[in-house]
PyMOL Python script that loads the backbone (N, CA, C, O; Angstrom):
from pymol import cmd

cmd.read_pdbstr("""\
ATOM      1  N   UNK A   1       0.834  -1.165  -0.001  1.00  0.00           N
ATOM      2  CA  UNK A   1      -0.043   0.029  -0.040  1.00  0.00           C
ATOM      3  C   UNK A   1       0.895   1.266   0.022  1.00  0.00           C
ATOM      4  O   UNK A   1       1.752   1.394   0.896  1.00  0.00           O
ATOM      5  N   UNK A   2       0.686   2.112  -0.909  1.00  0.00           N
ATOM      6  CA  UNK A   2       1.366   3.378  -0.875  1.00  0.00           C
ATOM      7  C   UNK A   2       0.837   4.339   0.133  1.00  0.00           C
ATOM      8  O   UNK A   2      -0.348   4.331   0.467  1.00  0.00           O
ATOM      9  N   UNK A   3       1.714   5.161   0.614  1.00  0.00           N
ATOM     10  CA  UNK A   3       1.238   6.070   1.776  1.00  0.00           C
ATOM     11  C   UNK A   3       0.313   7.172   1.250  1.00  0.00           C
ATOM     12  O   UNK A   3      -0.398   7.796   2.038  1.00  0.00           O
ATOM     13  N   UNK A   4       0.307   7.425  -0.069  1.00  0.00           N
ATOM     14  CA  UNK A   4      -0.622   8.449  -0.554  1.00  0.00           C
ATOM     15  C   UNK A   4      -2.022   7.994  -0.804  1.00  0.00           C
ATOM     16  O   UNK A   4      -2.929   8.796  -1.024  1.00  0.00           O
ATOM     17  N   UNK A   5      -2.201   6.616  -0.765  1.00  0.00           N
ATOM     18  CA  UNK A   5      -3.561   6.091  -1.064  1.00  0.00           C
ATOM     19  C   UNK A   5      -4.467   6.179   0.118  1.00  0.00           C
ATOM     20  O   UNK A   5      -4.115   5.769   1.224  1.00  0.00           O
ATOM     21  N   UNK A   6      -5.711   6.749  -0.128  1.00  0.00           N
ATOM     22  CA  UNK A   6      -6.715   6.769   0.938  1.00  0.00           C
ATOM     23  C   UNK A   6      -7.482   5.431   0.853  1.00  0.00           C
ATOM     24  O   UNK A   6      -7.668   4.867  -0.226  1.00  0.00           O
ATOM     25  N   UNK A   7      -7.906   4.962   1.995  1.00  0.00           N
ATOM     26  CA  UNK A   7      -8.685   3.693   2.164  1.00  0.00           C
ATOM     27  C   UNK A   7     -10.041   3.983   2.674  1.00  0.00           C
ATOM     28  O   UNK A   7     -10.163   4.687   3.676  1.00  0.00           O
ATOM     29  N   UNK A   8     -11.106   3.478   2.040  1.00  0.00           N
ATOM     30  CA  UNK A   8     -12.398   3.684   2.563  1.00  0.00           C
ATOM     31  C   UNK A   8     -12.777   2.547   3.412  1.00  0.00           C
ATOM     32  O   UNK A   8     -12.600   1.387   3.040  1.00  0.00           O
ATOM     33  N   UNK A   9     -13.329   2.877   4.617  1.00  0.00           N
ATOM     34  CA  UNK A   9     -13.804   1.909   5.614  1.00  0.00           C
ATOM     35  C   UNK A   9     -15.241   2.225   5.996  1.00  0.00           C
ATOM     36  O   UNK A   9     -15.664   3.377   6.096  1.00  0.00           O
ATOM     37  N   UNK A  10     -15.958   1.140   6.200  1.00  0.00           N
ATOM     38  CA  UNK A  10     -17.367   1.269   6.647  1.00  0.00           C
ATOM     39  C   UNK A  10     -17.396   0.863   8.081  1.00  0.00           C
ATOM     40  O   UNK A  10     -16.758  -0.128   8.435  1.00  0.00           O
ATOM     41  N   UNK A  11     -18.097   1.564   8.931  1.00  0.00           N
ATOM     42  CA  UNK A  11     -18.245   1.248  10.290  1.00  0.00           C
ATOM     43  C   UNK A  11     -19.546   1.917  10.889  1.00  0.00           C
ATOM     44  O   UNK A  11     -20.119   2.829  10.293  1.00  0.00           O
ATOM     45  N   UNK A  12     -19.952   1.448  12.019  1.00  0.00           N
ATOM     46  CA  UNK A  12     -21.195   1.887  12.676  1.00  0.00           C
ATOM     47  C   UNK A  12     -20.843   3.033  13.536  1.00  0.00           C
ATOM     48  O   UNK A  12     -19.854   3.004  14.269  1.00  0.00           O
ATOM     49  N   UNK A  13     -21.658   4.062  13.452  1.00  0.00           N
ATOM     50  CA  UNK A  13     -21.633   5.307  14.339  1.00  0.00           C
ATOM     51  C   UNK A  13     -21.867   4.764  15.792  1.00  0.00           C
ATOM     52  O   UNK A  13     -22.759   3.957  16.054  1.00  0.00           O
ATOM     53  N   UNK A  14     -21.002   5.266  16.698  1.00  0.00           N
ATOM     54  CA  UNK A  14     -21.178   4.850  18.032  1.00  0.00           C
ATOM     55  C   UNK A  14     -22.412   5.538  18.733  1.00  0.00           C
ATOM     56  O   UNK A  14     -22.802   5.150  19.834  1.00  0.00           O
ATOM     57  N   UNK A  15     -22.980   6.524  18.083  1.00  0.00           N
ATOM     58  CA  UNK A  15     -24.165   7.212  18.636  1.00  0.00           C
ATOM     59  C   UNK A  15     -25.435   6.619  18.070  1.00  0.00           C
ATOM     60  O   UNK A  15     -26.253   6.087  18.820  1.00  0.00           O
ATOM     61  N   UNK A  16     -25.625   6.702  16.710  1.00  0.00           N
ATOM     62  CA  UNK A  16     -26.870   6.349  16.030  1.00  0.00           C
ATOM     63  C   UNK A  16     -26.846   4.877  15.534  1.00  0.00           C
ATOM     64  O   UNK A  16     -27.916   4.333  15.258  1.00  0.00           O
ATOM     65  N   UNK A  17     -25.720   4.238  15.415  1.00  0.00           N
ATOM     66  CA  UNK A  17     -25.631   2.970  14.904  1.00  0.00           C
ATOM     67  C   UNK A  17     -25.693   2.806  13.384  1.00  0.00           C
ATOM     68  O   UNK A  17     -25.535   1.701  12.866  1.00  0.00           O
ATOM     69  N   UNK A  18     -25.909   3.848  12.717  1.00  0.00           N
ATOM     70  CA  UNK A  18     -25.928   3.758  11.236  1.00  0.00           C
ATOM     71  C   UNK A  18     -24.518   3.492  10.641  1.00  0.00           C
ATOM     72  O   UNK A  18     -23.509   3.971  11.159  1.00  0.00           O
ATOM     73  N   UNK A  19     -24.488   2.711   9.535  1.00  0.00           N
ATOM     74  CA  UNK A  19     -23.278   2.518   8.890  1.00  0.00           C
ATOM     75  C   UNK A  19     -22.850   3.799   8.086  1.00  0.00           C
ATOM     76  O   UNK A  19     -23.639   4.401   7.359  1.00  0.00           O
ATOM     77  N   UNK A  20     -21.559   4.163   8.269  1.00  0.00           N
ATOM     78  CA  UNK A  20     -20.997   5.306   7.656  1.00  0.00           C
ATOM     79  C   UNK A  20     -19.666   4.876   6.932  1.00  0.00           C
ATOM     80  O   UNK A  20     -18.997   3.916   7.313  1.00  0.00           O
ATOM     81  N   UNK A  21     -19.349   5.651   5.881  1.00  0.00           N
ATOM     82  CA  UNK A  21     -18.073   5.405   5.213  1.00  0.00           C
ATOM     83  C   UNK A  21     -17.091   6.529   5.534  1.00  0.00           C
ATOM     84  O   UNK A  21     -17.445   7.700   5.401  1.00  0.00           O
ATOM     85  N   UNK A  22     -15.881   6.206   5.947  1.00  0.00           N
ATOM     86  CA  UNK A  22     -14.854   7.219   6.135  1.00  0.00           C
ATOM     87  C   UNK A  22     -13.651   6.949   5.329  1.00  0.00           C
ATOM     88  O   UNK A  22     -13.342   5.785   5.071  1.00  0.00           O
ATOM     89  N   UNK A  23     -12.936   7.972   4.907  1.00  0.00           N
ATOM     90  CA  UNK A  23     -11.717   7.782   4.125  1.00  0.00           C
ATOM     91  C   UNK A  23     -10.578   7.941   5.175  1.00  0.00           C
ATOM     92  O   UNK A  23     -10.564   8.898   5.949  1.00  0.00           O
ATOM     93  N   UNK A  24      -9.650   6.998   5.174  1.00  0.00           N
ATOM     94  CA  UNK A  24      -8.560   6.829   6.026  1.00  0.00           C
ATOM     95  C   UNK A  24      -7.246   7.072   5.287  1.00  0.00           C
ATOM     96  O   UNK A  24      -6.996   6.476   4.239  1.00  0.00           O
ATOM     97  N   UNK A  25      -6.400   7.961   5.846  1.00  0.00           N
ATOM     98  CA  UNK A  25      -5.103   8.292   5.335  1.00  0.00           C
ATOM     99  C   UNK A  25      -4.104   7.323   6.079  1.00  0.00           C
ATOM    100  O   UNK A  25      -3.968   7.376   7.301  1.00  0.00           O
ATOM    101  N   UNK A  26      -3.453   6.489   5.332  1.00  0.00           N
ATOM    102  CA  UNK A  26      -2.432   5.583   6.033  1.00  0.00           C
ATOM    103  C   UNK A  26      -1.339   6.372   6.839  1.00  0.00           C
ATOM    104  O   UNK A  26      -0.706   5.823   7.742  1.00  0.00           O
ATOM    105  N   UNK A  27      -1.147   7.642   6.488  1.00  0.00           N
ATOM    106  CA  UNK A  27      -0.107   8.403   7.300  1.00  0.00           C
ATOM    107  C   UNK A  27      -0.662   8.775   8.626  1.00  0.00           C
ATOM    108  O   UNK A  27       0.108   9.258   9.456  1.00  0.00           O
ATOM    109  N   UNK A  28      -1.956   8.595   8.923  1.00  0.00           N
ATOM    110  CA  UNK A  28      -2.552   8.845  10.210  1.00  0.00           C
ATOM    111  C   UNK A  28      -2.407   7.716  11.156  1.00  0.00           C
ATOM    112  O   UNK A  28      -2.964   7.751  12.253  1.00  0.00           O
ATOM    113  N   UNK A  29      -1.659   6.685  10.763  1.00  0.00           N
ATOM    114  CA  UNK A  29      -1.516   5.468  11.566  1.00  0.00           C
ATOM    115  C   UNK A  29      -1.071   5.943  13.020  1.00  0.00           C
ATOM    116  O   UNK A  29      -0.231   6.816  13.238  1.00  0.00           O
ATOM    117  N   UNK A  30      -1.756   5.242  13.948  1.00  0.00           N
ATOM    118  CA  UNK A  30      -1.466   5.478  15.489  1.00  0.00           C
ATOM    119  C   UNK A  30      -1.861   6.823  15.920  1.00  0.00           C
ATOM    120  O   UNK A  30      -1.345   7.319  16.921  1.00  0.00           O
ATOM    121  N   UNK A  31      -2.791   7.478  15.192  1.00  0.00           N
ATOM    122  CA  UNK A  31      -3.220   8.810  15.531  1.00  0.00           C
ATOM    123  C   UNK A  31      -4.764   8.704  15.727  1.00  0.00           C
ATOM    124  O   UNK A  31      -5.426   7.769  15.277  1.00  0.00           O
ATOM    125  N   UNK A  32      -5.278   9.745  16.438  1.00  0.00           N
ATOM    126  CA  UNK A  32      -6.708   9.807  16.555  1.00  0.00           C
ATOM    127  C   UNK A  32      -7.142  11.170  16.015  1.00  0.00           C
ATOM    128  O   UNK A  32      -6.389  12.144  16.045  1.00  0.00           O
ATOM    129  N   UNK A  33      -8.438  11.206  15.498  1.00  0.00           N
ATOM    130  CA  UNK A  33      -8.912  12.503  15.120  1.00  0.00           C
ATOM    131  C   UNK A  33     -10.482  12.501  15.209  1.00  0.00           C
ATOM    132  O   UNK A  33     -11.088  11.433  15.296  1.00  0.00           O
ATOM    133  N   UNK A  34     -11.065  13.585  15.189  1.00  0.00           N
ATOM    134  CA  UNK A  34     -12.572  13.711  15.329  1.00  0.00           C
ATOM    135  C   UNK A  34     -13.177  14.152  14.028  1.00  0.00           C
ATOM    136  O   UNK A  34     -12.732  15.089  13.365  1.00  0.00           O
ATOM    137  N   UNK A  35     -14.208  13.428  13.705  1.00  0.00           N
ATOM    138  CA  UNK A  35     -15.059  13.764  12.501  1.00  0.00           C
ATOM    139  C   UNK A  35     -16.561  13.556  12.840  1.00  0.00           C
ATOM    140  O   UNK A  35     -16.918  12.611  13.543  1.00  0.00           O
ATOM    141  N   UNK A  36     -17.375  14.403  12.357  1.00  0.00           N
ATOM    142  CA  UNK A  36     -18.785  14.337  12.681  1.00  0.00           C
ATOM    143  C   UNK A  36     -19.466  13.224  11.817  1.00  0.00           C
ATOM    144  O   UNK A  36     -19.139  13.045  10.644  1.00  0.00           O
ATOM    145  N   UNK A  37     -20.411  12.496  12.439  1.00  0.00           N
ATOM    146  CA  UNK A  37     -21.172  11.417  11.793  1.00  0.00           C
ATOM    147  C   UNK A  37     -21.946  12.058  10.621  1.00  0.00           C
ATOM    148  O   UNK A  37     -22.546  13.124  10.764  1.00  0.00           O
ATOM    149  N   UNK A  38     -21.914  11.402   9.502  1.00  0.00           N
ATOM    150  CA  UNK A  38     -22.660  11.948   8.325  1.00  0.00           C
ATOM    151  C   UNK A  38     -24.168  11.834   8.429  1.00  0.00           C
ATOM    152  O   UNK A  38     -24.908  12.428   7.644  1.00  0.00           O
ATOM    153  N   UNK A  39     -24.627  11.035   9.444  1.00  0.00           N
ATOM    154  CA  UNK A  39     -26.059  10.860   9.652  1.00  0.00           C
ATOM    155  C   UNK A  39     -26.593  11.716  10.851  1.00  0.00           C
ATOM    156  O   UNK A  39     -27.534  12.490  10.679  1.00  0.00           O
ATOM    157  N   UNK A  40     -26.015  11.578  12.003  1.00  0.00           N
ATOM    158  CA  UNK A  40     -26.544  12.298  13.188  1.00  0.00           C
ATOM    159  C   UNK A  40     -25.737  13.519  13.534  1.00  0.00           C
ATOM    160  O   UNK A  40     -26.148  14.284  14.407  1.00  0.00           O
ATOM    161  N   UNK A  41     -24.650  13.733  12.917  1.00  0.00           N
ATOM    162  CA  UNK A  41     -23.720  14.978  13.036  1.00  0.00           C
ATOM    163  C   UNK A  41     -23.061  15.030  14.460  1.00  0.00           C
ATOM    164  O   UNK A  41     -22.574  16.091  14.853  1.00  0.00           O
ATOM    165  N   UNK A  42     -23.039  13.965  15.195  1.00  0.00           N
ATOM    166  CA  UNK A  42     -22.314  13.959  16.476  1.00  0.00           C
ATOM    167  C   UNK A  42     -20.853  13.639  16.221  1.00  0.00           C
ATOM    168  O   UNK A  42     -20.516  12.914  15.285  1.00  0.00           O
ATOM    169  N   UNK A  43     -19.981  14.193  17.074  1.00  0.00           N
ATOM    170  CA  UNK A  43     -18.547  13.995  16.851  1.00  0.00           C
ATOM    171  C   UNK A  43     -18.010  12.627  17.271  1.00  0.00           C
ATOM    172  O   UNK A  43     -18.129  12.217  18.425  1.00  0.00           O
ATOM    173  N   UNK A  44     -17.418  11.939  16.302  1.00  0.00           N
ATOM    174  CA  UNK A  44     -16.874  10.620  16.499  1.00  0.00           C
ATOM    175  C   UNK A  44     -15.332  10.751  16.612  1.00  0.00           C
ATOM    176  O   UNK A  44     -14.690  11.452  15.830  1.00  0.00           O
ATOM    177  N   UNK A  45     -14.769  10.047  17.616  1.00  0.00           N
ATOM    178  CA  UNK A  45     -13.270  10.015  17.680  1.00  0.00           C
ATOM    179  C   UNK A  45     -12.873   8.732  17.089  1.00  0.00           C
ATOM    180  O   UNK A  45     -13.327   7.660  17.488  1.00  0.00           O
ATOM    181  N   UNK A  46     -11.929   8.861  16.030  1.00  0.00           N
ATOM    182  CA  UNK A  46     -11.406   7.754  15.293  1.00  0.00           C
ATOM    183  C   UNK A  46     -10.025   7.531  15.718  1.00  0.00           C
ATOM    184  O   UNK A  46      -9.273   8.483  15.928  1.00  0.00           O
ATOM    185  N   UNK A  47      -9.626   6.202  15.866  1.00  0.00           N
ATOM    186  CA  UNK A  47      -8.259   5.789  16.181  1.00  0.00           C
ATOM    187  C   UNK A  47      -7.868   4.866  15.065  1.00  0.00           C
ATOM    188  O   UNK A  47      -8.583   3.915  14.751  1.00  0.00           O
ATOM    189  N   UNK A  48      -6.733   5.145  14.463  1.00  0.00           N
ATOM    190  CA  UNK A  48      -6.282   4.418  13.226  1.00  0.00           C
ATOM    191  C   UNK A  48      -5.078   3.542  13.673  1.00  0.00           C
ATOM    192  O   UNK A  48      -4.104   4.028  14.248  1.00  0.00           O
ATOM    193  N   UNK A  49      -5.204   2.193  13.367  1.00  0.00           N
ATOM    194  CA  UNK A  49      -4.100   1.298  13.697  1.00  0.00           C
ATOM    195  C   UNK A  49      -4.066   0.238  12.590  1.00  0.00           C
ATOM    196  O   UNK A  49      -4.861   0.268  11.650  1.00  0.00           O
ATOM    197  N   UNK A  50      -3.119  -0.703  12.732  1.00  0.00           N
ATOM    198  CA  UNK A  50      -2.973  -1.846  11.737  1.00  0.00           C
ATOM    199  C   UNK A  50      -3.270  -3.040  12.468  1.00  0.00           C
ATOM    200  O   UNK A  50      -3.013  -3.133  13.668  1.00  0.00           O
ATOM    201  N   UNK A  51      -3.851  -4.048  11.737  1.00  0.00           N
ATOM    202  CA  UNK A  51      -4.103  -5.360  12.407  1.00  0.00           C
ATOM    203  C   UNK A  51      -2.869  -6.211  12.090  1.00  0.00           C
ATOM    204  O   UNK A  51      -1.895  -5.723  11.516  1.00  0.00           O
ATOM    205  N   UNK A  52      -2.927  -7.479  12.469  1.00  0.00           N
ATOM    206  CA  UNK A  52      -1.827  -8.351  12.270  1.00  0.00           C
ATOM    207  C   UNK A  52      -1.492  -8.581  10.854  1.00  0.00           C
ATOM    208  O   UNK A  52      -0.359  -8.964  10.560  1.00  0.00           O
ATOM    209  N   UNK A  53      -2.441  -8.364   9.903  1.00  0.00           N
ATOM    210  CA  UNK A  53      -2.110  -8.525   8.441  1.00  0.00           C
ATOM    211  C   UNK A  53      -1.723  -7.252   7.845  1.00  0.00           C
ATOM    212  O   UNK A  53      -1.779  -7.132   6.622  1.00  0.00           O
ATOM    213  N   UNK A  54      -1.314  -6.231   8.632  1.00  0.00           N
ATOM    214  CA  UNK A  54      -0.903  -4.925   8.061  1.00  0.00           C
ATOM    215  C   UNK A  54      -2.018  -4.149   7.398  1.00  0.00           C
ATOM    216  O   UNK A  54      -1.749  -3.214   6.644  1.00  0.00           O
ATOM    217  N   UNK A  55      -3.188  -4.489   7.641  1.00  0.00           N
ATOM    218  CA  UNK A  55      -4.357  -3.820   7.037  1.00  0.00           C
ATOM    219  C   UNK A  55      -4.753  -2.690   8.082  1.00  0.00           C
ATOM    220  O   UNK A  55      -4.648  -2.855   9.297  1.00  0.00           O
ATOM    221  N   UNK A  56      -5.213  -1.537   7.490  1.00  0.00           N
ATOM    222  CA  UNK A  56      -5.708  -0.501   8.338  1.00  0.00           C
ATOM    223  C   UNK A  56      -6.927  -0.888   9.154  1.00  0.00           C
ATOM    224  O   UNK A  56      -7.842  -1.507   8.611  1.00  0.00           O
ATOM    225  N   UNK A  57      -6.978  -0.563  10.392  1.00  0.00           N
ATOM    226  CA  UNK A  57      -8.109  -0.802  11.273  1.00  0.00           C
ATOM    227  C   UNK A  57      -8.497   0.485  11.885  1.00  0.00           C
ATOM    228  O   UNK A  57      -7.668   1.281  12.326  1.00  0.00           O
ATOM    229  N   UNK A  58      -9.922   0.694  11.903  1.00  0.00           N
ATOM    230  CA  UNK A  58     -10.379   1.959  12.510  1.00  0.00           C
ATOM    231  C   UNK A  58     -11.263   1.660  13.719  1.00  0.00           C
ATOM    232  O   UNK A  58     -12.164   0.827  13.618  1.00  0.00           O
ATOM    233  N   UNK A  59     -11.040   2.294  14.826  1.00  0.00           N
ATOM    234  CA  UNK A  59     -11.928   2.194  15.907  1.00  0.00           C
ATOM    235  C   UNK A  59     -12.642   3.524  16.140  1.00  0.00           C
ATOM    236  O   UNK A  59     -12.015   4.583  16.146  1.00  0.00           O
ATOM    237  N   UNK A  60     -13.973   3.456  16.334  1.00  0.00           N
ATOM    238  CA  UNK A  60     -14.751   4.641  16.524  1.00  0.00           C
ATOM    239  C   UNK A  60     -15.318   4.769  17.910  1.00  0.00           C
ATOM    240  O   UNK A  60     -15.878   3.801  18.425  1.00  0.00           O
ATOM    241  N   UNK A  61     -15.196   5.948  18.555  1.00  0.00           N
ATOM    242  CA  UNK A  61     -15.628   6.082  19.929  1.00  0.00           C
ATOM    243  C   UNK A  61     -16.563   7.292  20.042  1.00  0.00           C
ATOM    244  O   UNK A  61     -16.408   8.271  19.311  1.00  0.00           O
ATOM    245  N   UNK A  62     -17.528   7.221  20.955  1.00  0.00           N
ATOM    246  CA  UNK A  62     -18.287   8.455  21.259  1.00  0.00           C
ATOM    247  C   UNK A  62     -17.507   9.169  22.329  1.00  0.00           C
ATOM    248  O   UNK A  62     -16.510   8.674  22.855  1.00  0.00           O
ATOM    249  N   UNK A  63     -18.025  10.414  22.646  1.00  0.00           N
ATOM    250  CA  UNK A  63     -17.305  11.198  23.611  1.00  0.00           C
ATOM    251  C   UNK A  63     -17.333  10.558  24.938  1.00  0.00           C
ATOM    252  O   UNK A  63     -16.470  10.900  25.745  1.00  0.00           O
ATOM    253  N   UNK A  64     -18.202   9.685  25.268  1.00  0.00           N
ATOM    254  CA  UNK A  64     -18.455   9.050  26.558  1.00  0.00           C
ATOM    255  C   UNK A  64     -17.649   7.711  26.696  1.00  0.00           C
ATOM    256  O   UNK A  64     -17.498   7.170  27.791  1.00  0.00           O
ATOM    257  N   UNK A  65     -17.139   7.205  25.523  1.00  0.00           N
ATOM    258  CA  UNK A  65     -16.420   5.973  25.565  1.00  0.00           C
ATOM    259  C   UNK A  65     -14.993   6.211  26.191  1.00  0.00           C
ATOM    260  O   UNK A  65     -14.448   7.313  26.137  1.00  0.00           O
ATOM    261  N   UNK A  66     -14.454   5.168  26.756  1.00  0.00           N
ATOM    262  CA  UNK A  66     -13.045   5.319  27.278  1.00  0.00           C
ATOM    263  C   UNK A  66     -12.131   4.485  26.279  1.00  0.00           C
ATOM    264  O   UNK A  66     -12.587   3.535  25.643  1.00  0.00           O
ATOM    265  N   UNK A  67     -10.882   4.881  26.189  1.00  0.00           N
ATOM    266  CA  UNK A  67      -9.992   4.368  25.250  1.00  0.00           C
ATOM    267  C   UNK A  67      -9.220   3.199  25.926  1.00  0.00           C
ATOM    268  O   UNK A  67      -8.367   2.576  25.294  1.00  0.00           O
TER     269      UNK A  67
END
""", "prot")
cmd.dss("prot")
cmd.show_as("cartoon", "prot")
cmd.util.cbc("prot")
cmd.orient("prot")
């Protein structure tokens, strides 16, 4: 995977439960950022990591979730 390539991931919003698509930049690995849900507009905290197969993995948290 080239570092310039964005990856699209689908995941459930921790607030409303709707499936949303997010674009992930591999250079954001081991970082967190906040983006509003495309459905309910609440702020989701995303944490980007790699799984054991070197694939990008995204975890989504609400403001009340603990890391």
